[in-house]
TIPA-595807 format. One record per residue (C-alpha): residue number from 1; residue in one letter; x, y, z. Coordinates in nm, 2 decimals. Layout:
# residues N
NODE, NUM, A, X, Y, Z .
...
***
This chain:
# residues 378
NODE, 1, M, -0.02, 0.02, -0.01 .
NODE, 2, S, 0.16, 0.37, -0.15 .
NODE, 3, L, 0.03, 0.62, 0.15 .
NODE, 4, I, 0.08, 0.97, 0.03 .
NODE, 5, N, 0.03, 1.30, 0.21 .
NODE, 6, Y, 0.05, 1.57, -0.03 .
NODE, 7, I, -0.20, 1.82, -0.10 .
NODE, 8, T, -0.42, 1.57, 0.09 .
NODE, 9, Q, -0.41, 1.20, 0.18 .
NODE, 10, I, -0.35, 0.94, -0.08 .
NODE, 11, Q, -0.51, 0.55, -0.07 .
NODE, 12, F, -0.28, 0.44, -0.41 .
NODE, 13, E, -0.29, 0.04, -0.53 .
NODE, 14, S, -0.55, -0.19, -0.68 .
NODE, 15, G, -0.79, -0.31, -0.41 .
NODE, 16, A, -0.81, 0.06, -0.25 .
NODE, 17, V, -1.19, 0.11, -0.31 .
NODE, 18, R, -1.25, -0.16, 0.01 .
NODE, 19, L, -1.04, 0.09, 0.23 .
NODE, 20, L, -1.39, 0.29, 0.17 .
NODE, 21, K, -1.58, 0.24, 0.40 .
NODE, 22, E, -1.30, 0.32, 0.73 .
NODE, 23, E, -1.21, 0.64, 0.60 .
NODE, 24, C, -1.53, 0.77, 0.57 .
NODE, 25, E, -1.55, 0.65, 0.97 .
NODE, 26, R, -1.17, 0.77, 1.00 .
NODE, 27, I, -1.30, 1.16, 0.89 .
NODE, 28, G, -1.71, 1.13, 1.02 .
NODE, 29, I, -1.91, 1.11, 0.73 .
NODE, 30, R, -2.15, 0.87, 0.86 .
NODE, 31, R, -2.42, 0.95, 0.60 .
NODE, 32, P, -2.28, 0.98, 0.26 .
NODE, 33, L, -2.47, 1.14, -0.05 .
NODE, 34, V, -2.31, 0.91, -0.34 .
NODE, 35, V, -2.27, 1.11, -0.67 .
NODE, 36, T, -2.15, 0.95, -1.01 .
NODE, 37, D, -2.33, 0.91, -1.32 .
NODE, 38, K, -2.53, 0.65, -1.49 .
NODE, 39, G, -2.26, 0.50, -1.74 .
NODE, 40, V, -2.06, 0.46, -1.37 .
NODE, 41, A, -2.37, 0.31, -1.19 .
NODE, 42, A, -2.44, 0.04, -1.56 .
NODE, 43, A, -2.06, -0.07, -1.56 .
NODE, 44, G, -2.15, -0.21, -1.14 .
NODE, 45, I, -1.88, 0.01, -0.99 .
NODE, 46, V, -2.15, 0.17, -0.78 .
NODE, 47, D, -2.23, -0.16, -0.70 .
NODE, 48, I, -1.90, -0.26, -0.54 .
NODE, 49, V, -1.86, 0.08, -0.41 .
NODE, 50, L, -2.19, -0.02, -0.21 .
NODE, 51, D, -2.00, -0.36, -0.10 .
NODE, 52, A, -1.73, -0.21, 0.05 .
NODE, 53, L, -2.04, 0.08, 0.26 .
NODE, 54, A, -2.21, -0.20, 0.40 .
NODE, 55, D, -2.41, -0.18, 0.67 .
NODE, 56, T, -2.35, 0.24, 0.58 .
NODE, 57, P, -2.73, 0.46, 0.55 .
NODE, 58, V, -2.61, 0.56, 0.15 .
NODE, 59, T, -2.83, 0.80, -0.05 .
NODE, 60, V, -2.75, 0.73, -0.40 .
NODE, 61, F, -2.72, 1.07, -0.70 .
NODE, 62, D, -2.70, 0.91, -1.05 .
NODE, 63, G, -2.77, 1.27, -1.27 .
NODE, 64, T, -2.37, 1.43, -1.31 .
NODE, 65, P, -2.41, 1.50, -1.71 .
NODE, 66, P, -2.10, 1.46, -1.93 .
NODE, 67, N, -1.96, 1.87, -1.84 .
NODE, 68, P, -2.10, 1.91, -1.50 .
NODE, 69, N, -2.37, 2.24, -1.47 .
NODE, 70, E, -2.53, 2.45, -1.19 .
NODE, 71, A, -2.85, 2.25, -1.29 .
NODE, 72, A, -2.70, 1.96, -1.17 .
NODE, 73, V, -2.59, 2.10, -0.91 .
NODE, 74, R, -2.89, 2.18, -0.72 .
NODE, 75, E, -3.06, 1.80, -0.76 .
NODE, 76, A, -2.82, 1.68, -0.61 .
NODE, 77, V, -2.78, 1.94, -0.32 .
NODE, 78, A, -3.18, 1.80, -0.25 .
NODE, 79, A, -3.06, 1.44, -0.25 .
NODE, 80, Y, -2.75, 1.56, 0.00 .
NODE, 81, R, -3.12, 1.74, 0.17 .
NODE, 82, Q, -3.36, 1.49, 0.18 .
NODE, 83, G, -3.08, 1.25, 0.31 .
NODE, 84, A, -2.97, 1.43, 0.56 .
NODE, 85, C, -2.64, 1.34, 0.45 .
NODE, 86, D, -2.28, 1.46, 0.66 .
NODE, 87, G, -2.02, 1.41, 0.32 .
NODE, 88, I, -2.01, 1.32, 0.03 .
NODE, 89, V, -1.80, 1.03, -0.16 .
NODE, 90, A, -1.73, 1.08, -0.56 .
NODE, 91, V, -1.75, 0.82, -0.81 .
NODE, 92, G, -1.65, 0.84, -1.16 .
NODE, 93, G, -1.42, 1.06, -1.38 .
NODE, 94, G, -1.38, 1.45, -1.35 .
NODE, 95, S, -1.74, 1.49, -1.38 .
NODE, 96, S, -1.82, 1.31, -1.09 .
NODE, 97, I, -1.60, 1.45, -0.87 .
NODE, 98, D, -1.65, 1.81, -0.98 .
NODE, 99, L, -2.00, 1.78, -0.93 .
NODE, 100, A, -1.99, 1.68, -0.61 .
NODE, 101, K, -1.70, 1.95, -0.45 .
NODE, 102, G, -1.96, 2.15, -0.63 .
NODE, 103, V, -2.23, 2.05, -0.35 .
NODE, 104, A, -2.00, 1.99, -0.08 .
NODE, 105, V, -1.99, 2.39, -0.15 .
NODE, 106, C, -2.37, 2.51, -0.23 .
NODE, 107, A, -2.50, 2.22, 0.06 .
NODE, 108, T, -2.33, 2.44, 0.35 .
NODE, 109, H, -2.30, 2.73, 0.22 .
NODE, 110, D, -2.61, 3.01, 0.11 .
NODE, 111, G, -2.56, 3.17, -0.24 .
NODE, 112, P, -2.63, 3.00, -0.62 .
NODE, 113, L, -2.33, 2.78, -0.78 .
NODE, 114, Q, -2.21, 3.11, -0.95 .
NODE, 115, S, -2.17, 3.30, -0.67 .
NODE, 116, F, -1.80, 3.12, -0.57 .
NODE, 117, A, -1.72, 3.16, -0.88 .
NODE, 118, V, -1.37, 3.27, -0.91 .
NODE, 119, I, -1.42, 3.49, -1.14 .
NODE, 120, E, -1.70, 3.63, -0.92 .
NODE, 121, G, -1.43, 3.65, -0.67 .
NODE, 122, G, -1.57, 3.32, -0.50 .
NODE, 123, A, -1.29, 3.18, -0.33 .
NODE, 124, A, -1.32, 3.44, -0.05 .
NODE, 125, R, -1.64, 3.32, 0.02 .
NODE, 126, I, -1.55, 2.86, 0.05 .
NODE, 127, T, -1.51, 2.89, 0.41 .
NODE, 128, A, -1.40, 2.56, 0.66 .
NODE, 129, K, -1.78, 2.46, 0.67 .
NODE, 130, T, -1.76, 2.29, 0.33 .
NODE, 131, A, -1.90, 1.91, 0.35 .
NODE, 132, P, -1.65, 1.66, 0.33 .
NODE, 133, V, -1.57, 1.45, -0.01 .
NODE, 134, I, -1.38, 1.20, -0.05 .
NODE, 135, A, -1.33, 1.04, -0.44 .
NODE, 136, V, -1.26, 0.73, -0.62 .
NODE, 137, P, -1.17, 0.83, -0.92 .
NODE, 138, T, -1.31, 0.54, -1.27 .
NODE, 139, T, -1.12, 0.74, -1.47 .
NODE, 140, A, -0.72, 0.85, -1.51 .
NODE, 141, G, -0.75, 1.24, -1.68 .
NODE, 142, T, -0.83, 1.49, -1.47 .
NODE, 143, G, -0.66, 1.46, -1.15 .
NODE, 144, S, -1.04, 1.61, -0.92 .
NODE, 145, E, -0.96, 1.37, -0.69 .
NODE, 146, V, -0.63, 1.53, -0.55 .
NODE, 147, G, -0.74, 1.88, -0.68 .
NODE, 148, R, -0.84, 2.18, -0.53 .
NODE, 149, G, -1.13, 2.32, -0.76 .
NODE, 150, A, -1.41, 2.22, -0.98 .
NODE, 151, I, -1.51, 2.29, -1.33 .
NODE, 152, L, -1.87, 2.38, -1.39 .
NODE, 153, I, -2.14, 2.55, -1.60 .
NODE, 154, L, -2.29, 2.81, -1.49 .
NODE, 155, D, -2.69, 2.86, -1.61 .
NODE, 156, D, -2.54, 3.15, -1.79 .
NODE, 157, G, -2.37, 2.95, -2.01 .
NODE, 158, R, -2.03, 3.00, -1.91 .
NODE, 159, K, -1.78, 2.77, -1.77 .
NODE, 160, V, -1.62, 2.83, -1.48 .
NODE, 161, G, -1.35, 2.70, -1.16 .
NODE, 162, V, -1.47, 2.68, -0.87 .
NODE, 163, I, -1.11, 2.68, -0.64 .
NODE, 164, S, -1.04, 2.63, -0.26 .
NODE, 165, P, -0.90, 2.48, -0.03 .
NODE, 166, Y, -1.16, 2.38, 0.12 .
NODE, 167, V, -1.25, 2.21, -0.20 .
NODE, 168, V, -1.01, 1.93, -0.23 .
NODE, 169, P, -1.05, 1.59, -0.11 .
NODE, 170, K, -1.00, 1.50, 0.24 .
NODE, 171, V, -0.90, 1.16, 0.08 .
NODE, 172, A, -0.85, 1.06, -0.30 .
NODE, 173, I, -0.88, 0.66, -0.35 .
NODE, 174, C, -0.64, 0.52, -0.63 .
NODE, 175, D, -0.71, 0.20, -0.67 .
NODE, 176, P, -0.68, 0.17, -1.13 .
NODE, 177, E, -0.85, -0.17, -1.09 .
NODE, 178, L, -1.14, 0.04, -1.14 .
NODE, 179, T, -1.04, 0.16, -1.51 .
NODE, 180, L, -1.04, -0.15, -1.64 .
NODE, 181, G, -1.35, -0.13, -1.81 .
NODE, 182, L, -1.29, 0.19, -1.93 .
NODE, 183, P, -1.32, 0.20, -2.36 .
NODE, 184, P, -1.07, 0.30, -2.56 .
NODE, 185, V, -1.15, 0.58, -2.66 .
NODE, 186, L, -1.14, 0.73, -2.30 .
NODE, 187, T, -0.89, 0.61, -2.21 .
NODE, 188, A, -0.73, 0.81, -2.50 .
NODE, 189, A, -0.92, 1.12, -2.42 .
NODE, 190, T, -0.90, 1.13, -2.05 .
NODE, 191, G, -0.51, 1.02, -2.08 .
NODE, 192, M, -0.44, 1.30, -2.28 .
NODE, 193, D, -0.62, 1.52, -2.07 .
NODE, 194, A, -0.37, 1.43, -1.83 .
NODE, 195, I, -0.09, 1.47, -2.04 .
NODE, 196, A, -0.21, 1.82, -2.08 .
NODE, 197, H, -0.17, 1.85, -1.69 .
NODE, 198, C, 0.21, 1.79, -1.66 .
NODE, 199, L, 0.28, 1.94, -1.95 .
NODE, 200, E, 0.06, 2.26, -1.92 .
NODE, 201, T, 0.12, 2.28, -1.47 .
NODE, 202, F, 0.54, 2.20, -1.56 .
NODE, 203, M, 0.55, 2.54, -1.80 .
NODE, 204, A, 0.36, 2.80, -1.55 .
NODE, 205, P, 0.60, 3.06, -1.46 .
NODE, 206, A, 0.59, 2.98, -1.04 .
NODE, 207, F, 0.81, 2.89, -0.87 .
NODE, 208, N, 0.80, 2.50, -0.74 .
NODE, 209, P, 1.06, 2.27, -0.78 .
NODE, 210, P, 0.87, 2.03, -0.61 .
NODE, 211, A, 0.58, 2.05, -0.87 .
NODE, 212, D, 0.72, 2.09, -1.15 .
NODE, 213, G, 0.93, 1.68, -1.06 .
NODE, 214, I, 0.60, 1.55, -1.00 .
NODE, 215, A, 0.51, 1.69, -1.35 .
NODE, 216, L, 0.78, 1.59, -1.52 .
NODE, 217, D, 0.77, 1.21, -1.41 .
NODE, 218, G, 0.39, 1.17, -1.45 .
NODE, 219, L, 0.49, 1.34, -1.80 .
NODE, 220, W, 0.76, 1.03, -1.86 .
NODE, 221, R, 0.47, 0.82, -1.73 .
NODE, 222, G, 0.17, 0.88, -1.90 .
NODE, 223, W, 0.35, 0.91, -2.24 .
NODE, 224, Q, 0.49, 0.57, -2.21 .
NODE, 225, H, 0.21, 0.47, -2.11 .
NODE, 226, I, -0.08, 0.58, -2.29 .
NODE, 227, E, -0.09, 0.38, -2.56 .
NODE, 228, R, -0.04, 0.04, -2.39 .
NODE, 229, A, -0.37, 0.16, -2.20 .
NODE, 230, T, -0.57, 0.23, -2.47 .
NODE, 231, R, -0.48, -0.12, -2.73 .
NODE, 232, H, -0.45, -0.35, -2.40 .
NODE, 233, P, -0.72, -0.21, -2.16 .
NODE, 234, D, -0.65, -0.52, -1.89 .
NODE, 235, D, -0.26, -0.38, -1.90 .
NODE, 236, R, -0.26, -0.37, -1.52 .
NODE, 237, V, 0.07, -0.17, -1.51 .
NODE, 238, A, -0.03, 0.02, -1.77 .
NODE, 239, R, -0.35, 0.11, -1.55 .
NODE, 240, M, -0.14, 0.17, -1.23 .
NODE, 241, N, 0.09, 0.45, -1.44 .
NODE, 242, M, -0.17, 0.65, -1.64 .
NODE, 243, M, -0.37, 0.67, -1.25 .
NODE, 244, S, -0.08, 0.77, -1.11 .
NODE, 245, A, 0.01, 1.01, -1.47 .
NODE, 246, S, -0.33, 1.16, -1.30 .
NODE, 247, M, -0.30, 1.22, -0.95 .
NODE, 248, Q, 0.02, 1.38, -1.06 .
NODE, 249, G, -0.08, 1.66, -1.29 .
NODE, 250, A, -0.28, 1.71, -1.07 .
NODE, 251, L, -0.08, 1.77, -0.76 .
NODE, 252, A, 0.20, 1.95, -1.01 .
NODE, 253, F, -0.14, 2.18, -1.14 .
NODE, 254, Q, -0.17, 2.39, -0.79 .
NODE, 255, K, 0.11, 2.61, -0.94 .
NODE, 256, G, -0.18, 2.68, -1.24 .
NODE, 257, L, -0.24, 2.59, -1.58 .
NODE, 258, G, -0.20, 2.78, -1.87 .
NODE, 259, C, -0.38, 2.90, -2.26 .
NODE, 260, V, -0.46, 2.52, -2.34 .
NODE, 261, H, -0.70, 2.48, -2.01 .
NODE, 262, S, -0.86, 2.93, -2.07 .
NODE, 263, L, -0.92, 2.71, -2.49 .
NODE, 264, S, -1.09, 2.43, -2.35 .
NODE, 265, H, -1.27, 2.54, -2.13 .
NODE, 266, S, -1.46, 2.83, -2.29 .
NODE, 267, L, -1.51, 2.58, -2.66 .
NODE, 268, G, -1.65, 2.34, -2.34 .
NODE, 269, G, -1.88, 2.63, -2.23 .
NODE, 270, I, -2.00, 2.70, -2.60 .
NODE, 271, N, -2.08, 2.33, -2.66 .
NODE, 272, P, -2.04, 2.10, -2.31 .
NODE, 273, R, -2.09, 1.79, -2.56 .
NODE, 274, L, -1.72, 1.76, -2.65 .
NODE, 275, H, -1.53, 1.65, -2.41 .
NODE, 276, H, -1.27, 1.89, -2.26 .
NODE, 277, G, -0.89, 1.60, -2.24 .
NODE, 278, T, -0.97, 1.58, -2.66 .
NODE, 279, L, -1.00, 1.92, -2.68 .
NODE, 280, N, -0.62, 2.04, -2.45 .
NODE, 281, A, -0.49, 1.72, -2.71 .
NODE, 282, I, -0.62, 1.95, -3.02 .
NODE, 283, F, -0.45, 2.30, -2.85 .
NODE, 284, L, -0.13, 2.17, -2.68 .
NODE, 285, P, 0.09, 2.16, -3.03 .
NODE, 286, A, -0.03, 2.51, -3.07 .
NODE, 287, V, -0.01, 2.67, -2.73 .
NODE, 288, I, 0.38, 2.51, -2.68 .
NODE, 289, E, 0.46, 2.64, -2.95 .
NODE, 290, F, 0.32, 2.98, -2.87 .
NODE, 291, N, 0.45, 2.93, -2.53 .
NODE, 292, K, 0.84, 2.87, -2.63 .
NODE, 293, E, 0.89, 3.24, -2.68 .
NODE, 294, S, 0.87, 3.36, -2.30 .
NODE, 295, A, 1.15, 3.33, -2.09 .
NODE, 296, S, 1.09, 3.10, -1.76 .
NODE, 297, V, 1.03, 2.83, -2.06 .
NODE, 298, R, 1.34, 2.91, -2.22 .
NODE, 299, D, 1.54, 3.00, -1.93 .
NODE, 300, E, 1.48, 2.73, -1.75 .
NODE, 301, N, 1.50, 2.47, -2.07 .
NODE, 302, K, 1.20, 2.36, -2.01 .
NODE, 303, L, 1.05, 2.28, -2.36 .
NODE, 304, E, 1.35, 2.03, -2.33 .
NODE, 305, R, 1.30, 1.88, -2.05 .
NODE, 306, M, 0.98, 1.76, -2.13 .
NODE, 307, A, 1.16, 1.62, -2.43 .
NODE, 308, K, 1.41, 1.41, -2.26 .
NODE, 309, A, 1.02, 1.26, -2.05 .
NODE, 310, M, 0.84, 1.23, -2.33 .
NODE, 311, G, 1.15, 1.03, -2.51 .
NODE, 312, V, 1.19, 1.27, -2.78 .
NODE, 313, G, 1.48, 1.42, -3.01 .
NODE, 314, S, 1.46, 1.79, -2.89 .
NODE, 315, G, 1.23, 2.05, -2.73 .
NODE, 316, S, 1.19, 2.12, -3.06 .
NODE, 317, E, 0.97, 1.78, -3.18 .
NODE, 318, V, 0.73, 1.84, -2.88 .
NODE, 319, A, 0.41, 1.98, -3.00 .
NODE, 320, Y, 0.46, 1.71, -3.38 .
NODE, 321, A, 0.54, 1.47, -3.11 .
NODE, 322, L, 0.21, 1.55, -2.95 .
NODE, 323, R, 0.04, 1.57, -3.20 .
NODE, 324, A, 0.12, 1.23, -3.38 .
NODE, 325, M, 0.05, 1.09, -3.05 .
NODE, 326, T, -0.32, 1.21, -3.09 .
NODE, 327, K, -0.32, 1.07, -3.44 .
NODE, 328, R, -0.23, 0.75, -3.33 .
NODE, 329, L, -0.44, 0.70, -3.02 .
NODE, 330, G, -0.76, 0.78, -3.30 .
NODE, 331, L, -0.82, 1.10, -3.14 .
NODE, 332, P, -0.98, 1.43, -3.38 .
NODE, 333, T, -0.65, 1.61, -3.38 .
NODE, 334, G, -0.85, 1.89, -3.51 .
NODE, 335, L, -1.13, 2.14, -3.38 .
NODE, 336, A, -1.28, 2.15, -3.73 .
NODE, 337, E, -1.30, 1.74, -3.71 .
NODE, 338, L, -1.56, 1.85, -3.38 .
NODE, 339, G, -1.71, 2.08, -3.57 .
NODE, 340, V, -1.58, 2.36, -3.46 .
NODE, 341, T, -1.58, 2.68, -3.71 .
NODE, 342, R, -1.38, 3.05, -3.77 .
NODE, 343, E, -1.75, 3.21, -3.67 .
NODE, 344, M, -1.69, 3.09, -3.36 .
NODE, 345, F, -1.41, 3.28, -3.30 .
NODE, 346, P, -1.47, 3.57, -3.12 .
NODE, 347, Q, -1.71, 3.41, -2.82 .
NODE, 348, I, -1.44, 3.18, -2.80 .
NODE, 349, I, -1.19, 3.40, -2.75 .
NODE, 350, K, -1.44, 3.64, -2.50 .
NODE, 351, G, -1.45, 3.33, -2.26 .
NODE, 352, A, -1.07, 3.22, -2.27 .
NODE, 353, L, -0.98, 3.57, -2.21 .
NODE, 354, K, -1.20, 3.56, -1.91 .
NODE, 355, D, -1.10, 3.22, -1.81 .
NODE, 356, H, -0.82, 3.17, -1.44 .
NODE, 357, S, -0.60, 2.97, -1.66 .
NODE, 358, H, -0.54, 3.26, -1.89 .
NODE, 359, K, -0.29, 3.47, -1.59 .
NODE, 360, T, -0.10, 3.19, -1.52 .
NODE, 361, N, -0.02, 3.12, -1.88 .
NODE, 362, P, 0.38, 3.16, -1.92 .
NODE, 363, R, 0.32, 3.41, -2.18 .
NODE, 364, V, 0.04, 3.65, -2.17 .
NODE, 365, A, -0.21, 3.59, -2.49 .
NODE, 366, S, -0.36, 3.86, -2.68 .
NODE, 367, E, -0.70, 3.82, -2.82 .
NODE, 368, D, -0.45, 3.83, -3.17 .
NODE, 369, D, -0.28, 3.54, -2.98 .
NODE, 370, Y, -0.60, 3.31, -2.86 .
NODE, 371, H, -0.69, 3.38, -3.23 .
NODE, 372, A, -0.37, 3.28, -3.42 .
NODE, 373, M, -0.37, 2.95, -3.18 .
NODE, 374, L, -0.74, 2.85, -3.29 .
NODE, 375, E, -0.62, 2.94, -3.63 .
NODE, 376, A, -0.33, 2.66, -3.61 .
NODE, 377, S, -0.54, 2.41, -3.39 .
NODE, 378, L, -0.89, 2.40, -3.70 .
***
């Protein structure tokens, strides 16, 4: 068993889900709300979780949409209150875990979800009253199980971050066995999300060498194992390394992300049907080319260090290698394949400029810069 205490407590091992009841008792959750989605429930994973919570009064909310939104938060808050719950067990990918974080805040604080968004000054409104969350990821991508934020779509269509130390799950139970049934396309898309986190947070300019080290190791694990996990779903070593890469990317992105995420958050708010990890994979090459002119990226030799972790010849080949990997995995390599048109650019750019990730890119992006990145990603 690997017990990790960095940001939060992480139980990482095949079969770790068996520890769920013990962890609930340790942090004082007596009546949990299980937040999940219908796909995870249909796959039998919720049954595994309920077995692990034997004899515990449980309320289940399985209405998480692919991109969690304010309406789903309200529905889950109602279930939380009806069940007299005192904590949340989030079971699923980043959508379920992010929704659980929104519920944890809104069930214990007055005001609509919008009032807790970072861009609305909401971080200061989130307090220690936030309900405790235990996260049980079933994908290897977002790393939300160790993250301090949730990405949620408001009623007005904006895709925003709800970010606070109080929304970090009290425990992450990382059981690679729960990812064995993940379909190849989702393995690839969520895996590229994890790789994007490792790359983008490593390029972020904040001085945080421990986070940089975690990100580079996560990048190495993700890059070496994503094709194996996609092509051989039962490869337990690959699944373990992809779950670790996902976790590591999120542990590291406490230092910030950048234009990849400001663009994907904006576009994902405009069209919630688009998969976040796929968008990140598409935007990465153009953003890396843009960031190579940044002083912090040049001075710390970051492109070469990323290339070394990925096993490619030089920093100048990183963007090409990413595009080639995305193609090998069978994912779209351009926005046009997703139905995105140039007419949408102004709306995407407007959202990107307001996104919280925009501020932590190593090079300040203008409206024209974003237009060029979108053009290169089309």
